[in-house]
BAZALO-92016 format. One record per atom (N, C-alpha, C, O): atom name; residue in three letters; x negated, y, z negated. Coordinates in nm, 3 decimals. Each point is the difference from the previous one (the first is absolute). Layout:
<rec 'CA' 'ALA' <X Y Z>>
...
This chain:
<rec 'N' 'MET' <-0.920 -1.351 -1.226>>
<rec 'CA' 'MET' <-0.015 0.075 0.108>>
<rec 'C' 'MET' <-0.011 -0.087 0.130>>
<rec 'O' 'MET' <-0.066 -0.104 0.006>>
<rec 'N' 'LEU' <0.140 0.159 0.101>>
<rec 'CA' 'LEU' <-0.001 -0.076 0.127>>
<rec 'C' 'LEU' <-0.119 0.049 0.089>>
<rec 'O' 'LEU' <-0.018 0.122 0.007>>
<rec 'N' 'HIS' <-0.056 -0.197 0.055>>
<rec 'CA' 'HIS' <-0.102 0.017 0.100>>
<rec 'C' 'HIS' <0.042 -0.045 0.131>>
<rec 'O' 'HIS' <0.050 -0.111 0.008>>
<rec 'N' 'TYR' <-0.065 0.185 0.102>>
<rec 'CA' 'TYR' <0.015 -0.039 0.129>>
<rec 'C' 'TYR' <-0.095 0.052 0.082>>
<rec 'O' 'TYR' <-0.044 0.113 -0.021>>
<rec 'N' 'LYS' <0.003 -0.189 0.123>>
<rec 'CA' 'LYS' <-0.102 0.041 0.110>>
<rec 'C' 'LYS' <0.100 0.000 0.126>>
<rec 'O' 'LYS' <0.044 -0.105 0.046>>
<rec 'N' 'VAL' <-0.015 0.214 -0.001>>
<rec 'CA' 'VAL' <0.097 0.025 0.113>>
<rec 'C' 'VAL' <-0.061 0.091 0.107>>
<rec 'O' 'VAL' <-0.047 0.110 -0.029>>
<rec 'N' 'ASN' <0.050 -0.157 0.149>>
<rec 'CA' 'ASN' <-0.052 0.083 0.100>>
<rec 'C' 'ASN' <0.119 0.084 0.072>>
<rec 'O' 'ASN' <0.051 -0.031 0.107>>
<rec 'N' 'PHE' <-0.022 0.129 -0.177>>
<rec 'CA' 'PHE' <0.130 0.082 0.059>>
<rec 'C' 'PHE' <-0.003 0.047 0.153>>
<rec 'O' 'PHE' <0.102 0.027 0.063>>
<rec 'N' 'ASN' <-0.237 -0.019 -0.011>>
<rec 'CA' 'ASN' <-0.023 0.028 0.129>>
<rec 'C' 'ASN' <0.065 -0.118 0.094>>
<rec 'O' 'ASN' <0.040 0.030 0.113>>
<rec 'N' 'ASP' <-0.031 -0.144 -0.154>>
<rec 'CA' 'ASP' <0.060 -0.099 0.086>>
<rec 'C' 'ASP' <0.152 -0.005 -0.007>>
<rec 'O' 'ASP' <0.058 -0.084 0.069>>
<rec 'N' 'LEU' <0.012 0.169 -0.149>>
<rec 'CA' 'LEU' <0.143 -0.008 -0.012>>
<rec 'C' 'LEU' <0.067 0.103 0.083>>
<rec 'O' 'LEU' <-0.069 0.095 0.038>>
<rec 'N' 'ILE' <0.190 -0.101 -0.005>>
<rec 'CA' 'ILE' <0.057 0.098 0.089>>
<rec 'C' 'ILE' <0.079 0.097 -0.081>>
<rec 'O' 'ILE' <0.059 -0.035 -0.102>>
<rec 'N' 'TRP' <-0.059 0.153 0.146>>
<rec 'CA' 'TRP' <0.084 0.106 -0.072>>
<rec 'C' 'TRP' <0.149 -0.018 0.032>>
<rec 'O' 'TRP' <0.041 -0.023 0.114>>
<rec 'N' 'GLU' <0.046 0.036 -0.234>>
<rec 'CA' 'GLU' <0.145 -0.001 0.017>>
<rec 'C' 'GLU' <0.044 0.144 -0.031>>
<rec 'O' 'GLU' <-0.067 0.070 -0.076>>
<rec 'N' 'GLU' <0.179 -0.025 0.135>>
<rec 'CA' 'GLU' <0.048 0.138 -0.029>>
<rec 'C' 'GLU' <0.141 0.000 -0.055>>
<rec 'O' 'GLU' <0.091 0.042 0.073>>
<rec 'N' 'PRO' <-0.065 -0.087 -0.197>>
<rec 'CA' 'PRO' <0.138 -0.012 -0.060>>
<rec 'C' 'PRO' <0.081 0.135 0.011>>
<rec 'O' 'PRO' <0.121 -0.008 0.017>>
<rec 'N' 'LEU' <-0.177 0.119 -0.025>>
<rec 'CA' 'LEU' <0.053 0.128 -0.014>>
<rec 'C' 'LEU' <-0.075 0.111 0.063>>
<rec 'O' 'LEU' <-0.122 -0.007 0.009>>
<rec 'N' 'GLU' <0.195 0.115 0.037>>
<rec 'CA' 'GLU' <-0.082 0.105 0.057>>
<rec 'C' 'GLU' <-0.105 0.054 -0.110>>
<rec 'O' 'GLU' <0.028 0.018 -0.118>>
<rec 'N' 'GLY' <-0.133 0.002 0.169>>
<rec 'CA' 'GLY' <-0.123 0.053 -0.073>>
<rec 'C' 'GLY' <-0.056 -0.098 -0.112>>
<rec 'O' 'GLY' <-0.066 0.041 -0.095>>
<rec 'N' 'VAL' <0.099 -0.174 0.116>>
<rec 'CA' 'VAL' <-0.043 -0.105 -0.088>>
<rec 'C' 'VAL' <-0.047 -0.121 0.093>>
<rec 'O' 'VAL' <0.076 -0.054 0.080>>
<rec 'N' 'LYS' <-0.225 0.016 -0.102>>
<rec 'CA' 'LYS' <-0.041 -0.130 0.069>>
<rec 'C' 'LYS' <-0.060 -0.091 -0.112>>
<rec 'O' 'LYS' <-0.051 0.043 -0.103>>
<rec 'N' 'CYS' <0.065 -0.174 0.137>>
<rec 'CA' 'CYS' <-0.064 -0.096 -0.111>>
<rec 'C' 'CYS' <-0.063 -0.125 0.076>>
<rec 'O' 'CYS' <0.033 -0.032 0.114>>
<rec 'N' 'LYS' <-0.114 -0.025 -0.182>>
<rec 'CA' 'LYS' <-0.060 -0.132 0.030>>
<rec 'C' 'LYS' <0.037 -0.085 -0.120>>
<rec 'O' 'LYS' <0.005 0.048 -0.113>>
<rec 'N' 'ILE' <0.020 -0.178 0.140>>
<rec 'CA' 'ILE' <0.059 -0.073 -0.098>>
<rec 'C' 'ILE' <-0.073 -0.134 0.007>>
<rec 'O' 'ILE' <-0.004 -0.059 0.107>>
<rec 'N' 'TYR' <-0.055 0.009 -0.217>>
<rec 'CA' 'TYR' <-0.067 -0.126 -0.017>>
<rec 'C' 'TYR' <0.073 -0.084 -0.111>>
<rec 'O' 'TYR' <0.009 0.039 -0.116>>
<rec 'N' 'LYS' <0.042 -0.154 0.159>>
<rec 'CA' 'LYS' <0.071 -0.080 -0.092>>
<rec 'C' 'LYS' <-0.084 -0.132 -0.040>>
<rec 'O' 'LYS' <-0.052 -0.070 0.087>>
<rec 'N' 'HIS' <0.045 0.043 -0.211>>
<rec 'CA' 'HIS' <-0.071 -0.113 -0.058>>
<rec 'C' 'HIS' <0.079 -0.060 -0.117>>
<rec 'O' 'HIS' <0.005 0.064 -0.105>>
<rec 'N' 'GLY' <0.055 -0.175 0.114>>
<rec 'CA' 'GLY' <0.076 -0.066 -0.091>>
<rec 'C' 'GLY' <0.116 0.075 -0.031>>
<rec 'O' 'GLY' <0.079 0.036 0.087>>
<rec 'N' 'ASP' <-0.063 -0.006 -0.235>>
<rec 'CA' 'ASP' <0.108 0.080 -0.032>>
<rec 'C' 'ASP' <-0.038 0.154 -0.008>>
<rec 'O' 'ASP' <0.083 0.080 -0.044>>
<rec 'N' 'LYS' <-0.183 -0.047 0.078>>
<rec 'CA' 'LYS' <-0.048 0.152 0.005>>
<rec 'C' 'LYS' <-0.019 0.055 0.147>>
<rec 'O' 'LYS' <-0.012 -0.076 0.096>>
<rec 'N' 'GLN' <0.012 0.189 -0.089>>
<rec 'CA' 'GLN' <-0.039 0.077 0.128>>
<rec 'C' 'GLN' <-0.070 0.133 -0.041>>
<rec 'O' 'GLN' <0.012 0.059 -0.107>>
<rec 'N' 'LEU' <-0.084 -0.026 0.207>>
<rec 'CA' 'LEU' <-0.083 0.113 0.005>>
<rec 'C' 'LEU' <0.053 0.102 0.102>>
<rec 'O' 'LEU' <0.004 -0.035 0.118>>
<rec 'N' 'ARG' <0.033 0.151 -0.151>>
<rec 'CA' 'ARG' <0.048 0.093 0.089>>
<rec 'C' 'ARG' <-0.097 0.115 0.017>>
<rec 'O' 'ARG' <-0.026 0.063 -0.102>>
<rec 'N' 'LEU' <-0.030 -0.027 0.214>>
<rec 'CA' 'LEU' <-0.076 0.112 0.023>>
<rec 'C' 'LEU' <0.088 0.098 0.059>>
<rec 'O' 'LEU' <0.037 -0.021 0.115>>
<rec 'N' 'VAL' <0.008 0.137 -0.182>>
<rec 'CA' 'VAL' <0.087 0.090 0.048>>
<rec 'C' 'VAL' <-0.053 0.150 0.017>>
<rec 'O' 'VAL' <-0.060 0.058 -0.091>>
<rec 'N' 'VAL' <0.087 -0.003 0.208>>
<rec 'CA' 'VAL' <-0.043 0.131 0.029>>
<rec 'C' 'VAL' <0.125 0.073 0.023>>
<rec 'O' 'VAL' <0.079 -0.037 0.086>>
<rec 'N' 'TYR' <-0.056 0.149 -0.169>>
<rec 'CA' 'TYR' <0.107 0.088 0.006>>
<rec 'C' 'TYR' <-0.055 0.141 0.059>>
<rec 'O' 'TYR' <-0.101 0.049 -0.051>>
<rec 'N' 'SER' <0.163 0.012 0.150>>
<rec 'CA' 'SER' <-0.038 0.128 0.057>>
<rec 'C' 'SER' <0.084 0.115 -0.028>>
<rec 'O' 'SER' <0.105 -0.013 -0.064>>
<rec 'N' 'LYS' <-0.147 0.128 0.111>>
<rec 'CA' 'LYS' <0.094 0.106 -0.047>>
<rec 'C' 'LYS' <0.123 0.006 0.072>>
<rec 'O' 'LYS' <0.088 0.079 -0.035>>
<rec 'N' 'GLU' <-0.073 -0.162 0.142>>
<rec 'CA' 'GLU' <0.131 -0.036 0.074>>
<rec 'C' 'GLU' <0.106 -0.077 -0.077>>
<rec 'O' 'GLU' <0.118 -0.003 0.036>>
<rec 'N' 'MET' <-0.167 -0.062 -0.147>>
<rec 'CA' 'MET' <0.100 -0.075 -0.081>>
<rec 'C' 'MET' <0.114 0.087 -0.054>>
<rec 'O' 'MET' <-0.024 0.115 -0.038>>
<rec 'N' 'PRO' <0.123 -0.156 0.034>>
<rec 'CA' 'PRO' <0.115 0.087 -0.032>>
<rec 'C' 'PRO' <-0.013 0.018 -0.162>>
<rec 'O' 'PRO' <-0.066 -0.077 -0.070>>
<rec 'N' 'LEU' <0.133 0.184 0.022>>
<rec 'CA' 'LEU' <-0.035 0.037 -0.142>>
<rec 'C' 'LEU' <0.080 -0.113 -0.074>>
<rec 'O' 'LEU' <-0.054 -0.029 -0.107>>
<rec 'N' 'HIS' <0.148 -0.031 0.130>>
<rec 'CA' 'HIS' <0.066 -0.101 -0.084>>
<rec 'C' 'HIS' <-0.055 -0.144 0.047>>
<rec 'O' 'HIS' <0.011 -0.033 0.118>>
<rec 'N' 'TRP' <-0.060 -0.038 -0.198>>
<rec 'CA' 'TRP' <-0.049 -0.133 0.013>>
<rec 'C' 'TRP' <0.010 -0.100 -0.091>>
<rec 'O' 'TRP' <0.043 0.031 -0.112>>
<rec 'N' 'CYS' <-0.075 -0.149 0.134>>
<rec 'CA' 'CYS' <0.016 -0.108 -0.085>>
<rec 'C' 'CYS' <-0.103 -0.110 -0.009>>
<rec 'O' 'CYS' <-0.036 -0.066 0.098>>
<rec 'N' 'GLU' <-0.008 0.051 -0.219>>
<rec 'CA' 'GLU' <-0.092 -0.116 -0.030>>
<rec 'C' 'GLU' <0.052 -0.053 -0.121>>
<rec 'O' 'GLU' <-0.005 0.075 -0.098>>
<rec 'N' 'LYS' <0.056 -0.191 0.084>>
<rec 'CA' 'LYS' <0.075 -0.044 -0.115>>
<rec 'C' 'LYS' <-0.095 -0.079 -0.116>>
<rec 'O' 'LYS' <-0.019 -0.122 -0.005>>
<rec 'N' 'GLY' <-0.026 0.204 -0.071>>
<rec 'CA' 'GLY' <-0.074 -0.034 -0.135>>
<rec 'C' 'GLY' <-0.125 -0.088 0.043>>
<rec 'O' 'GLY' <-0.015 -0.117 -0.037>>
<rec 'N' 'HIS' <-0.073 0.185 0.118>>
<rec 'CA' 'HIS' <-0.116 -0.065 0.051>>
<rec 'C' 'HIS' <-0.125 0.067 -0.069>>
<rec 'O' 'HIS' <-0.004 0.122 -0.018>>
<rec 'N' 'TYR' <-0.104 -0.214 -0.023>>
<rec 'CA' 'TYR' <-0.123 0.039 -0.049>>
<rec 'C' 'TYR' <-0.089 0.015 0.117>>
<rec 'O' 'TYR' <0.006 -0.077 0.096>>
<rec 'N' 'GLY' <-0.090 0.178 -0.104>>
<rec 'CA' 'GLY' <-0.095 -0.003 0.119>>
<rec 'C' 'GLY' <-0.130 0.086 -0.049>>
<rec 'O' 'GLY' <-0.016 0.023 -0.120>>
<rec 'N' 'TYR' <-0.061 0.016 0.204>>
<rec 'CA' 'TYR' <-0.123 0.059 -0.011>>
<rec 'C' 'TYR' <-0.030 0.108 0.113>>
<rec 'O' 'TYR' <-0.013 -0.039 0.116>>
<rec 'N' 'ILE' <0.004 0.171 -0.147>>
<rec 'CA' 'ILE' <-0.024 0.092 0.114>>
<rec 'C' 'ILE' <-0.146 0.002 0.044>>
<rec 'O' 'ILE' <-0.095 0.037 -0.069>>
<rec 'N' 'LEU' <0.092 -0.086 0.203>>
<rec 'CA' 'LEU' <-0.144 -0.002 0.050>>
<rec 'C' 'LEU' <-0.043 0.153 0.041>>
<rec 'O' 'LEU' <-0.114 0.042 -0.023>>
<rec 'N' 'ASP' <0.205 0.026 0.078>>
<rec 'CA' 'ASP' <-0.044 0.140 0.079>>
<rec 'C' 'ASP' <0.128 0.071 -0.005>>
<rec 'O' 'ASP' <0.110 -0.056 0.007>>
<rec 'N' 'GLY' <-0.131 0.182 -0.019>>
<rec 'CA' 'GLY' <0.103 0.106 0.005>>
<rec 'C' 'GLY' <0.061 0.035 -0.132>>
<rec 'O' 'GLY' <-0.053 -0.048 -0.100>>
<rec 'N' 'LYS' <0.162 0.129 0.087>>
<rec 'CA' 'LYS' <0.071 0.025 -0.115>>
<rec 'C' 'LYS' <0.153 0.053 0.029>>
<rec 'O' 'LYS' <0.025 0.070 0.098>>
<rec 'N' 'PHE' <0.059 -0.104 -0.178>>
<rec 'CA' 'PHE' <0.124 0.043 0.017>>
<rec 'C' 'PHE' <0.067 0.039 -0.135>>
<rec 'O' 'PHE' <-0.056 -0.020 -0.107>>
<rec 'N' 'GLU' <0.172 0.074 0.117>>
<rec 'CA' 'GLU' <0.078 0.034 -0.125>>
<rec 'C' 'GLU' <0.152 -0.084 0.005>>
<rec 'O' 'GLU' <0.072 -0.003 0.100>>
<rec 'N' 'ILE' <-0.047 -0.052 -0.206>>
<rec 'CA' 'ILE' <0.128 -0.073 -0.001>>
<rec 'C' 'ILE' <0.104 0.071 -0.097>>
<rec 'O' 'ILE' <-0.049 0.037 -0.107>>
<rec 'N' 'GLU' <0.161 -0.017 0.123>>
<rec 'CA' 'GLU' <0.090 0.062 -0.100>>
<rec 'C' 'GLU' <0.102 -0.122 -0.022>>
<rec 'O' 'GLU' <0.057 -0.061 0.090>>
<rec 'N' 'TYR' <-0.046 0.039 -0.228>>
<rec 'CA' 'TYR' <0.087 -0.119 -0.042>>
<rec 'C' 'TYR' <0.049 0.045 -0.133>>
<rec 'O' 'TYR' <-0.077 0.038 -0.089>>
<rec 'N' 'GLN' <0.209 -0.042 0.078>>
<rec 'CA' 'GLN' <0.046 0.027 -0.129>>
<rec 'C' 'GLN' <-0.027 0.138 -0.040>>
<rec 'O' 'GLN' <-0.022 0.014 -0.121>>
<rec 'N' 'ASN' <0.018 0.084 0.188>>
<rec 'CA' 'ASN' <-0.042 0.146 -0.030>>
<rec 'C' 'ASN' <-0.132 0.015 -0.049>>
<rec 'O' 'ASN' <-0.032 0.095 -0.071>>
<rec 'N' 'GLU' <-0.060 -0.198 0.111>>
<rec 'CA' 'GLU' <-0.145 0.009 -0.036>>
<rec 'C' 'GLU' <-0.078 -0.011 0.118>>
<rec 'O' 'GLU' <0.030 -0.083 0.086>>
<rec 'N' 'LYS' <-0.140 0.171 -0.071>>
<rec 'CA' 'LYS' <-0.066 0.000 0.114>>
<rec 'C' 'LYS' <-0.140 -0.060 -0.033>>
<rec 'O' 'LYS' <-0.058 0.047 -0.098>>
<rec 'N' 'ILE' <-0.005 -0.150 0.174>>
<rec 'CA' 'ILE' <-0.102 -0.070 -0.031>>
<rec 'C' 'ILE' <-0.085 0.004 0.113>>
<rec 'O' 'ILE' <0.042 -0.038 0.109>>
<rec 'N' 'LEU' <-0.179 0.087 -0.126>>
<rec 'CA' 'LEU' <-0.096 0.015 0.117>>
<rec 'C' 'LEU' <-0.095 -0.123 -0.002>>
<rec 'O' 'LEU' <-0.069 -0.024 -0.099>>
<rec 'N' 'TYR' <0.068 -0.055 0.215>>
<rec 'CA' 'TYR' <-0.075 -0.113 0.019>>
<rec 'C' 'TYR' <-0.100 0.046 0.106>>
<rec 'O' 'TYR' <0.029 0.072 0.096>>
<rec 'N' 'GLN' <-0.157 -0.123 -0.125>>
<rec 'CA' 'GLN' <-0.096 0.028 0.102>>
<rec 'C' 'GLN' <-0.115 -0.121 0.001>>
<rec 'O' 'GLN' <0.007 -0.094 -0.079>>
<rec 'N' 'THR' <-0.096 0.105 0.161>>
<rec 'CA' 'THR' <-0.112 -0.096 0.034>>
<rec 'C' 'THR' <-0.053 -0.041 -0.135>>
<rec 'O' 'THR' <-0.042 0.084 -0.080>>
<rec 'N' 'GLY' <0.043 -0.216 0.057>>
<rec 'CA' 'GLY' <-0.041 -0.075 -0.099>>
<rec 'C' 'GLY' <0.089 -0.014 -0.119>>
<rec 'O' 'GLY' <-0.036 -0.062 -0.100>>
<rec 'N' 'ASP' <0.150 0.116 0.110>>
<rec 'CA' 'ASP' <0.099 -0.043 -0.096>>
<rec 'C' 'ASP' <0.076 -0.141 0.023>>
<rec 'O' 'ASP' <0.020 -0.051 0.110>>
<rec 'N' 'GLY' <0.014 0.002 -0.223>>
<rec 'CA' 'GLY' <0.094 -0.113 0.009>>
<rec 'C' 'GLY' <0.143 0.074 0.008>>
<rec 'O' 'GLY' <0.026 0.110 -0.049>>
<rec 'N' 'VAL' <0.056 -0.185 0.116>>
<rec 'CA' 'VAL' <0.133 0.062 0.010>>
<rec 'C' 'VAL' <0.108 -0.093 -0.020>>
<rec 'O' 'VAL' <-0.011 -0.115 0.043>>
<rec 'N' 'PHE' <0.124 0.157 -0.112>>
<rec 'CA' 'PHE' <0.132 -0.078 -0.008>>
<rec 'C' 'PHE' <0.106 0.078 0.063>>
<rec 'O' 'PHE' <0.035 0.104 -0.056>>
<rec 'N' 'ILE' <0.025 -0.142 0.174>>
<rec 'CA' 'ILE' <0.107 0.068 0.043>>
<rec 'C' 'ILE' <0.128 -0.063 -0.049>>
<rec 'O' 'ILE' <0.032 -0.114 0.031>>
<rec 'N' 'PRO' <0.046 0.199 -0.115>>
<rec 'CA' 'PRO' <0.104 -0.065 -0.083>>
<rec 'C' 'PRO' <0.132 -0.032 0.085>>
<rec 'O' 'PRO' <0.017 0.039 0.115>>
<rec 'N' 'ASP' <0.056 -0.099 -0.173>>
<rec 'CA' 'ASP' <0.116 -0.063 0.056>>
<rec 'C' 'ASP' <0.131 0.078 -0.061>>
<rec 'O' 'ASP' <0.070 -0.051 -0.087>>
<rec 'N' 'GLY' <-0.049 0.161 0.135>>
<rec 'CA' 'GLY' <0.102 0.079 -0.045>>
<rec 'C' 'GLY' <0.143 0.005 0.062>>
<rec 'O' 'GLY' <0.028 -0.077 0.091>>
<rec 'N' 'LYS' <0.057 0.161 -0.136>>
<rec 'CA' 'LYS' <0.136 0.002 0.070>>
<rec 'C' 'LYS' <-0.003 -0.005 0.136>>
<rec 'O' 'LYS' <-0.062 0.090 0.058>>
<rec 'N' 'GLU' <0.112 -0.174 0.004>>
<rec 'CA' 'GLU' <0.015 -0.024 0.159>>
<rec 'C' 'GLU' <-0.142 -0.013 0.054>>
<rec 'O' 'GLU' <-0.021 0.012 0.120>>
<rec 'N' 'HIS' <-0.079 -0.038 -0.211>>
<rec 'CA' 'HIS' <-0.131 -0.017 0.047>>
<rec 'C' 'HIS' <-0.060 0.115 0.094>>
<rec 'O' 'HIS' <-0.074 -0.015 0.098>>
<rec 'N' 'LYS' <0.125 0.132 -0.152>>
<rec 'CA' 'LYS' <-0.046 0.115 0.090>>
<rec 'C' 'LYS' <-0.083 0.091 -0.094>>
<rec 'O' 'LYS' <0.040 0.019 -0.115>>
<rec 'N' 'HIS' <-0.142 0.033 0.156>>
<rec 'CA' 'HIS' <-0.094 0.088 -0.060>>
<rec 'C' 'HIS' <-0.061 0.108 0.095>>
<rec 'O' 'HIS' <-0.043 -0.036 0.110>>
<rec 'N' 'ARG' <0.037 0.150 -0.142>>
<rec 'CA' 'ARG' <-0.040 0.110 0.082>>
<rec 'C' 'ARG' <-0.155 0.012 -0.008>>
<rec 'O' 'ARG' <-0.051 0.026 -0.109>>
<rec 'N' 'ALA' <-0.020 -0.044 0.214>>
<rec 'CA' 'ALA' <-0.118 0.002 0.004>>
<rec 'C' 'ALA' <-0.062 0.101 0.116>>
<rec 'O' 'ALA' <0.055 0.015 0.109>>
<rec 'N' 'LYS' <-0.172 0.051 -0.146>>
<rec 'CA' 'LYS' <-0.052 0.091 0.080>>
<rec 'C' 'LYS' <-0.132 -0.038 0.031>>
<rec 'O' 'LYS' <-0.074 -0.023 -0.096>>
<rec 'N' 'ILE' <0.026 0.011 0.220>>
<rec 'CA' 'ILE' <-0.123 -0.023 0.043>>
<rec 'C' 'ILE' <-0.097 0.094 -0.015>>
<rec 'O' 'ILE' <0.030 0.098 0.070>>
<rec 'N' 'LEU' <-0.133 -0.082 -0.129>>
<rec 'CA' 'LEU' <-0.078 0.114 -0.036>>
<rec 'C' 'LEU' <-0.138 -0.016 0.078>>
<rec 'O' 'LEU' <-0.091 0.080 -0.024>>
<rec 'N' 'SER' <0.077 -0.170 0.107>>
<rec 'CA' 'SER' <-0.131 -0.020 0.069>>
<rec 'C' 'SER' <0.054 -0.053 0.142>>
<rec 'O' 'SER' <0.121 -0.021 0.007>>
<rec 'N' 'GLU' <-0.198 -0.004 0.101>>
<rec 'CA' 'GLU' <0.044 -0.035 0.119>>
<rec 'C' 'GLU' <0.060 -0.141 0.010>>
<rec 'O' 'GLU' <0.090 -0.029 0.079>>
<rec 'N' 'PHE' <-0.140 -0.047 -0.157>>
<rec 'CA' 'PHE' <0.064 -0.139 -0.027>>
<rec 'C' 'PHE' <-0.055 -0.061 -0.137>>
<rec 'O' 'PHE' <-0.100 0.044 -0.057>>
<rec 'N' 'VAL' <0.169 -0.137 0.015>>
<rec 'CA' 'VAL' <-0.004 -0.065 -0.135>>
<rec 'C' 'VAL' <-0.016 -0.146 0.024>>
<rec 'O' 'VAL' <0.096 -0.061 0.047>>
<rec 'N' 'LYS' <-0.206 -0.004 -0.075>>
<rec 'CA' 'LYS' <-0.017 -0.146 0.022>>
<rec 'C' 'LYS' <0.007 -0.069 -0.137>>
<rec 'O' 'LYS' <-0.071 0.037 -0.093>>
<rec 'N' 'VAL' <0.162 -0.143 0.082>>
<rec 'CA' 'VAL' <0.019 -0.068 -0.115>>
<rec 'C' 'VAL' <-0.010 -0.155 0.007>>
<rec 'O' 'VAL' <0.047 -0.054 0.100>>
<rec 'N' 'ILE' <-0.101 -0.016 -0.189>>
<rec 'CA' 'ILE' <-0.004 -0.139 0.011>>
<rec 'C' 'ILE' <0.103 -0.056 -0.116>>
<rec 'O' 'ILE' <-0.022 0.030 -0.118>>
<rec 'N' 'PHE' <0.128 -0.106 0.152>>
<rec 'CA' 'PHE' <0.077 -0.056 -0.093>>
<rec 'C' 'PHE' <-0.011 -0.164 -0.016>>
<rec 'O' 'PHE' <-0.017 -0.076 0.095>>
<rec 'N' 'VAL' <0.028 0.042 -0.210>>
<rec 'CA' 'VAL' <0.015 -0.152 -0.023>>
<rec 'C' 'VAL' <0.105 -0.035 -0.056>>
<rec 'O' 'VAL' <0.024 0.044 -0.113>>
<rec 'N' 'GLU' <0.067 -0.133 0.177>>
<rec 'CA' 'GLU' <0.137 -0.008 -0.028>>
<rec 'C' 'GLU' <0.028 -0.161 -0.005>>
<rec 'O' 'GLU' <-0.070 -0.081 0.061>>
<rec 'N' 'ASN' <0.174 0.047 -0.135>>
<rec 'CA' 'ASN' <0.059 -0.133 0.003>>
<rec 'C' 'ASN' <0.099 -0.012 0.121>>
<rec 'O' 'ASN' <0.064 0.099 0.034>>
<rec 'N' 'VAL' <-0.052 -0.206 0.024>>
<rec 'CA' 'VAL' <0.084 -0.017 0.113>>
<rec 'C' 'VAL' <0.089 -0.113 -0.041>>
<rec 'O' 'VAL' <0.087 -0.042 0.076>>
């Protein structure tokens, strides 16, 4: 298990997509991404096979004809599917997720 002590307040927000903003902390071959998805996020979006943990909010993702509800406290895996596109529906005002990724 990886443990990091990161002050995300010191990091700037990046906005890679409409309705999405994130803060990224890199350390060695790993990075942490604090991501906030809002209701303004388009229905089709992409996260390529990332493991994460939902800190707040809830959303539903449709992947290969299956609907999965993720909400606060859940570990989450966003699959890497055909064209990396999944249909997601934000069910709360925003969803905040922390991802730990290889870089």
